[in-house]
C-alpha positions as a LaTeX table, in Angstrom:
\begin{tabular}{lrrr}
\hline
Residue & $x$ (\AA) & $y$ (\AA) & $z$ (\AA) \\
\hline
Met1 & 0.72 & 1.77 & 1.02 \\
Ser2 & $-2.52$ & 3.90 & 0.70 \\
Leu3 & $-5.23$ & 2.58 & $-1.82$ \\
Asn4 & $-8.05$ & 4.51 & $-3.02$ \\
Phe5 & $-10.88$ & 3.10 & $-4.50$ \\
Thr6 & $-11.77$ & 4.17 & $-8.36$ \\
Glu7 & $-15.20$ & 4.49 & $-9.76$ \\
Gln8 & $-14.81$ & 0.89 & $-11.17$ \\
Ala9 & $-14.52$ & $-0.58$ & $-7.79$ \\
Leu10 & $-17.09$ & 1.44 & $-6.17$ \\
Arg11 & $-19.54$ & 0.38 & $-8.64$ \\
Asn12 & $-18.81$ & $-3.17$ & $-7.63$ \\
Ile13 & $-18.45$ & $-2.29$ & $-3.86$ \\
Lys14 & $-19.67$ & $-5.55$ & $-2.38$ \\
Asp15 & $-16.87$ & $-7.18$ & $-4.06$ \\
Val16 & $-14.34$ & $-4.99$ & $-2.26$ \\
Ser17 & $-14.05$ & $-6.63$ & 0.93 \\
Lys18 & $-13.62$ & $-10.26$ & $-0.94$ \\
Arg19 & $-10.44$ & $-8.54$ & $-2.75$ \\
Ala20 & $-9.20$ & $-7.00$ & 0.06 \\
Gln21 & $-9.03$ & $-10.40$ & 2.13 \\
Ala22 & $-7.29$ & $-11.94$ & $-0.75$ \\
Gln23 & $-4.55$ & $-9.28$ & $-0.42$ \\
Ala24 & $-2.35$ & $-10.20$ & 2.52 \\
Gly25 & $-1.70$ & $-7.48$ & 5.23 \\
Val26 & $-4.53$ & $-5.16$ & 4.04 \\
Ser27 & $-6.14$ & $-3.34$ & 6.96 \\
Asp28 & $-9.20$ & $-1.71$ & 6.13 \\
Val29 & $-9.35$ & 1.91 & 7.61 \\
Ser30 & $-12.02$ & 4.65 & 7.13 \\
Gly31 & $-11.35$ & 8.06 & 5.66 \\
Asp32 & $-8.78$ & 8.98 & 3.19 \\
Pro33 & $-7.31$ & 6.53 & 2.19 \\
Asp34 & $-10.01$ & 3.98 & 1.74 \\
Leu35 & $-7.38$ & 1.16 & 2.54 \\
Leu36 & $-3.85$ & 1.05 & 4.12 \\
Ala37 & $-1.60$ & $-1.81$ & 3.36 \\
Ile38 & 1.89 & $-2.27$ & 5.19 \\
Val39 & 4.06 & $-4.47$ & 2.82 \\
Glu40 & 7.53 & $-5.28$ & 3.64 \\
Thr41 & 9.83 & $-6.17$ & 0.76 \\
Pro42 & 13.73 & $-6.45$ & 0.18 \\
Asn43 & 13.85 & $-3.25$ & $-2.33$ \\
Gly44 & 11.80 & $-0.71$ & $-4.10$ \\
Asp45 & 11.45 & $-2.42$ & $-7.50$ \\
Asn46 & 9.54 & $-5.12$ & $-5.81$ \\
Met47 & 7.20 & $-2.48$ & $-4.15$ \\
Ala48 & 6.90 & $-0.73$ & $-7.45$ \\
Lys49 & 6.12 & $-3.52$ & $-9.50$ \\
Phe50 & 3.25 & $-4.85$ & $-6.64$ \\
Ala51 & 1.87 & $-1.13$ & $-6.61$ \\
Leu52 & 1.75 & $-1.11$ & $-10.57$ \\
Glu53 & 0.43 & $-4.43$ & $-10.87$ \\
Leu54 & $-2.38$ & $-3.84$ & $-8.23$ \\
Ala55 & $-3.14$ & $-0.44$ & $-9.78$ \\
Ser56 & $-3.45$ & $-2.22$ & $-13.60$ \\
Gln57 & $-6.32$ & $-4.00$ & $-12.19$ \\
Gly58 & $-8.57$ & $-0.92$ & $-12.32$ \\
His59 & $-9.80$ & $-1.24$ & $-8.52$ \\
Val60 & $-7.56$ & 1.04 & $-6.62$ \\
Arg61 & $-4.97$ & 3.93 & $-7.08$ \\
Thr62 & $-1.98$ & 3.46 & $-5.14$ \\
Arg63 & 0.50 & 5.79 & $-3.35$ \\
Thr64 & 3.55 & 4.49 & $-1.78$ \\
Ala65 & 5.97 & 5.82 & 1.24 \\
Arg66 & 9.29 & 4.34 & 2.56 \\
Ala67 & 9.26 & 3.54 & 6.09 \\
Trp68 & 12.74 & 3.01 & 8.07 \\
Ser69 & 13.05 & 0.92 & 10.92 \\
Met70 & 14.23 & 2.28 & 14.65 \\
Glu71 & 17.77 & 0.87 & 13.97 \\
Glu72 & 17.91 & 2.20 & 10.45 \\
Tyr73 & 16.79 & 5.55 & 11.50 \\
Gln74 & 19.36 & 5.29 & 14.25 \\
Lys75 & 22.13 & 4.41 & 11.62 \\
Leu76 & 20.93 & 7.66 & 9.54 \\
Val77 & 20.97 & 10.06 & 12.42 \\
Ala78 & 24.49 & 8.58 & 13.55 \\
Glu79 & 26.05 & 9.29 & 9.83 \\
Leu80 & 25.19 & 12.93 & 10.10 \\
Pro81 & 27.57 & 15.55 & 9.81 \\
\hline
\end{tabular}
């Protein structure tokens, strides 16, 4: 999940590192996006709920992407016609 700070977050930028440390698995990166989180979850519904709850706090805008493990990728490729 990539996260970008909102104007609200930037007004309180000194608190950003405290909030980021409170979120497990968040790594600070420079540039775009502002933050990158690698989140493992058993299904997409859990990820959607997490992203929506996080964004509803008003500090970040979220963008999610699905990643496949090498095993999952190999299985997909093997099933191609």
